N, C-alpha and C positions, 0 to 999 in steps of 0.2 A: 340147854337142850343139845345133847350129843348124838342123837339118833342120826343115822345116815339118811341122806336124801334118797327118796324113791321117786322115779319119774315113770309114770305109765304112759307109753308112747306107741305111735305107729309112724315109722320114719317117713313114709310118703306124704304125710300131712304137713302142709305149709306152716300151720300153727305150731306143730311139734318142732319143726325145724327152727323156728324163731327162738324157741326155748333152748334147743341144743346149741344154737349160736351164743345165747346168753351164758349158758353153763360153761361153754368152752372159753368165752372171753373172761369169765371169772376164775377159770382154772379149778372148777369144783369137781369133787369126786362124787358121782351120782350113780345109784343103782338103776339101770334101765330095765324096765319090765314091759315086754311087748304086749300090746292089746291089738289083736288082728281084726281090723274092722271088716275085712273081707269075709271073716267067719262070724261076724256079729258078736265078738267077745265083749264088746262094750255094753251089750245088753244082758250080760250074765248078772245074777243077783249080787254076787260079791263085789262086782265093780259098780253096780248101781247104788250100792250102799255107800260107797266112797263118793260117787259123783252121780246124782240122780239125773243130771243132764246128759249122761252117757257120751261125753266128749273126751277127746285127747287134745293136748296133754292134761294129765292130772298129776299134781305134786303132793307127795305125802312126806311130811317132816315131823316126826314124832306124832303128836296128836293133832297136828295142823294139816288139813287137807284143802288144797286150793285147785280149782278148775279155772280154765281160760288162760291162754298163753300170756296175754297182756298183764293180767294180775300176777301170774307166776313170775314173770320176768322182773316186774317191779319189786316183788317180794324178795327175790334172790339178790338183786342189787342192794336193796336196803338192808338185808340180813348179812350178806357175805362180801359185799363190795369193799375193796380197800379204800375207795373214795366214791364220790357220787357222780363221777363223770358220765357214766352210762345212764343215770337217771337223776339229774341235778335236784338238789334241795331248794335252790333258788326258785322262788315262786314263778317268776316270769319265764325262766328257762323250762321249768317243769311243765308249766301250762302249755308251752309250745310242743314239748314232747308228747304230752297227753293228747293235744289236738291231732297230731300225726297218728298216734295210736288209734284214736277213735275214727279217724279218716280211713285207716287201713281196715279196721273192724267193720265199719258201716258202709264203706264204698268199694274199696279195691277188692277185699275178700269176697263180699257178696257177688260182685260182678264176675269174678273168677268162677264162683259157684254156679252162676247162671249159665256158664259155658260147660262146666264139667258134670254137674248133677244130672241134667237130662241124658247125657251119654251113659253115665254109670247106671242110671235107673232104667235105661232102655227106651226112654221116651223120645229120643232123637237118634238119627243115624249119622249125623254130621254136625260139625260146629255151626251153631245158629248164627247167621250173619248179623242180625240185630244185636245179639249179645256180644259178639266180637266187636262190633262198632262201639258199644258202650265201654268196652275195655280200652279201646283206642282213645276214647275221650278221657278216660281215667289216666292213661299215660300222659296225655296233654296236661292234665292237672299236676301230675308229678313233675313233668318238665318245668312247669311254671314255679313250683316250689323250689326245685333245685337250681334254678337260675340265680337264686339269691345266696346260695350257700353250698359248701362242699358236701354236707350231709343233710338228711331230710329235715332236721330241726336245728340246724346251725352249723358252726364250723367244727364241731366235735361229734364223734361217733356216739350214738345212744341206742337204747333198746328199740327206739322207733325205727332205726335203720334195720335192725334184725327182723322186726315184724314185716316191714314193707319189702325188704329184700327177699324173704322167704316166699311171700305171696307173689311178688313181681316175677321172680325167677320161674315159678310155675306158669304164670300167665304168659310170660314172654315165650316160653317153650311151645305154647299152643297157639297163641295169637301174637306173632312177633312184633316187637316194637322196632321199627326201622331206624337204624342209626342216623340216617340223614334227616329224619323227621324228629327224632328225640335224642339229639346228641348229648345233652346234659345228663339225661337219664343213663345213657350208656357209659359216660365218664364216671358217674357215681357208682354204677353197678360194677365197673371194673375195679374201683377202689375196694368195694366190698369183697369181690372175688379174690383180691390179693391178700386178704386177711389170712394168717397162717393156719387157722382152724376152719376156714370156709369149706374146703373140700370135704372134710370128714363130717362136719356138722350139717351142711346143707346139700352139697352136690350129690352125695350118695342117695339121700332120700328123694331129691329132685328127680334123679334118673329113674328111680322106682315109680314115682308119681306119674311121670310122662309115659313110662312103659305101660302102666295100668290103663291110662286114658287111650293110648294108641291101640292097645289090645282090644278095647271095646269098639273103637272105630273100625278096626280090621274085622272084628266079629260081625258087626253090622253090615259091612261091605260084603262079607261072605254070604250072609243071609239074603242080601239084596240080589247077589248073582245067582243064588240057588233058586230064587223065585222070580223068574223073568216076567216082566209085564206081558200080557196077552192083548193083542189088538184083533178084534173081530171086524173084518173088513171086506169090501168089494172094490177093487181098484177102479172100476168104472165111475164110482162116486167122486165128484169133486171134493166133497167134505173129507172123505177118506184120504184123498191125495194130499190135502193140506196137512193132515197128520203124518202121512208118510214123509213129507218134506221136513216136518219138525223132527221126526225120529232120525232122519238122515243127518240133519244139521247137528243134532246132539250126539250123533254116533252111538245110538242106543242099540242094545241087543234085545230084540222084541220077538216074541212068538207071534207069527201072523196066522190067524185062523180064518179061512175063507168063509164067507156067508153068501150063498147063491141067491140073490134077490129074485131072479127070474123064476127060480124053483120054489120061492116062498119060504126059504129057510129062516128068514127074519121073523116069520109069524109062528114058528114052532114054539110050543110051551117052554122048552128049556131056554130058548133065546129071550122070550118075553119075560121070563123070570129075571134075567139080567137087565133087560132094557124094555120096559112096558111100552115105550114109544116106538119100538121095533125099527130103529134107525141104525145106520152105520155111519161112522165107526163107533164101536163101544170098546172101552179100555178096562181091562181087569188087572189090577196091580195088588197082588196078595188078596186080602179080604176087602179091598176097595174097588168099587165099580163106578165108572163115570161115562156118560155119553154126551154127545154134541162135540164136534171137532174143536170148536173154539175153546170150550172148557177143558177138553183133553190137552190141547196144545199148551195152554197156560199152566196146567198142572205139571206136565212133563218138564217144562223149562224150570218151574219152581223147585221140583224135586231133584232133577238130574242135571240141570244146567251147571256148567263150570263157572258161569257168571250170569248176570241178568241182562245181557245185551239183547237177547231175542224178546224179552218181556221185562222192561226196566222196572225196578222197584221205585225209582223216583216218581212221585205222584203225578207230576205234570206230564212226564213222558209216557207213563203208563196210561193216563187218561186219553192221550192222543191215540195210542195203540188200541185201547178199548173202543174208542169211537169208531175207528176204521173196522174193527171186528164186527161191531153191531151194524155198521153200514153194509158190510158184506152179508150179514145174516138177515137184515131187515129190508134191504133194497136190491142189491145186485143179484144175489142168489134167488130170491123169490121171483124177480122179473124174468130171469132165465128159466126158473123152475116152472113158471106158468106156461111157457112154450113147450118145455120138455114133457110136462104132464099131459098137455093136449095131444102131443104126438104119441106118447107111449100108452096112455090110458084113455084118452078121449077120442081116438080114432081119426084125428086130424091128419091130413096128408100134406098140408102146406103150413107155413108160418104166418100167422095173422099179422098184418101191418101195424095195427095199434099196439100189439104186444111187442113187436120188434122196435117200434118207436120208443117205448118205455126203456128198453135195453139201451138204445142209443143215448137217451137222456142220462142214464146211469153212467155211460162212458164219458159224457161231457162233465159230469161231476168228478169222476176219477181223474180226468185230464186236469181239472182245476186243482184237485188235491195234490197232484204231482208237480204243480208249478213251483219251481225253485227247490225241489227236493229230488234226491236220487231214489228214495223209496217212499212207500205210501204213508209212513208215519214219521218221516224226517230223513236224515241222511245215513241212517243205519238200518240194516236188514232186521226185521222183526217177524213175529208170527203173523202179524197183519198182512205182510207180503205173501206168506204161504197161503193163507185163506183166500186172499183176493186173486192171486195168480192161478190157483186151482179152479176158481169159478170163472175168471175172465178167459183163461186159455180154453176152457170148454165152450164158452159162448162164442169166442172168436173162431174156433175151429169148426163148429157145427151149427151155430145158430145165427149170429149176426157178426160178420167179419169186422175187425177193427181197421178202418182205413188209416194208413200211416200218415197220409197228407192231412187228414182231419184231426187225428189224435197222435201227433208226433211224440208227445211225452209218454203216453201209454206204450207206444211201440218201442221207445228206448228203454223204458222200465222192463217191459216184457223180454227184451233182448238180454238185459242184465240178469234177469231171473233164469232165463234159459242157459246162461253161461255158468250157472252154479254146477259144480262137479257131480252133484247127486240129482239134478233136475230130471235128467232123462229117465233114470230108473224109478224115481219117486213119483213123477207126474206124467211124463210123456207116454209111458207104456199104457197106463190107464186111460189117458186122454185119447189115444188112438182107438181104444176099445169103445169109449164113449162116442167118438165121432162116427165109427162104423155103425153103432146101434142107432144113432139119430138118422143117419143117411138112409138106413134100411127102411125107415118109416116115411120118408119123404117121397112124394109121387114123382 
């Protein structure tokens, strides 16, 4: 069979690059035919006739057509290799190479795809942390494999190295494998990069692959900045102020839309359409609308947080934060709200003692929660602190003062919160308004 080899390819593809590495290692003369995946050329009838799975690379050698880079690479070595070093005939050695090839095909490559495909399809605006974490676990497996040998399937270079290197190089560019954590992987990869044909066969396509992914990330960021979140708010509300604190901590650019509660703007049809519970705050983020400050704050951290410190992903830590949020929602806020409601809507001129006593009991619980901790859910600031400080500062200023000698831990925590650089603007301004409103109702 004297027909020239034809390789249908798209250079950014890791699978294609593994075959280009194999072609280069064998010194083969191959006709390269571009199939532009960005233009869906793999879906054209003439290509589908060659490869109904519409994937690249696809190899055509006379009347033989092979799809899948692993199969192509094995075929090329078997057909054109001067020896079998790249794909040994020895059954034990070949089985080990095959195992690494299947591991790349079934584990490493799909985990890279879990990072890249949602970005390319527009389903995600950033690299998913859970998917990135799975890639890191895969790097750990590769580290373990390489601790026993120079190359992925032994002491000699094989096509398994080409497949793993092409995929790993793409993954590493998006979810870096730290050299101090994966030193053996880095030593192996440096050996691969030193191959005389590496730059032409892999690096050029790798650069194109990374550029495509980063262009999608950049595009999504531009879309995000074009459509700023809107917060419908009234700063007098403690719930609103907890969200203002969250926004300030995240350094978000948000459109603030005032809702005049005293004028009944929260009961207008256009607002009720957004939030049938007619409460503030209400967040509008593109075509998504959410109300309740606790839900809003956790959403904002999940979507815009640079890390998860304000609302941890660790299940145990998150459970503690959630408990504190529900305690604010179900205990502290309602007990203060019972007094506020009586003053604003019930015509009361004084604060009833039994209601004040319930607030004091809540202070006692908060004092106990803070025992041994700097913040309400542990030793780190979280959105639970924002919700509770907005409620407690309101109660302390206008309803039932927090006696520092009785509640020293609350007083110390409140001082820490007041020292936050954004506290004055995010909470104190509205708190002063709240205090004035309550005092105007007291006899």
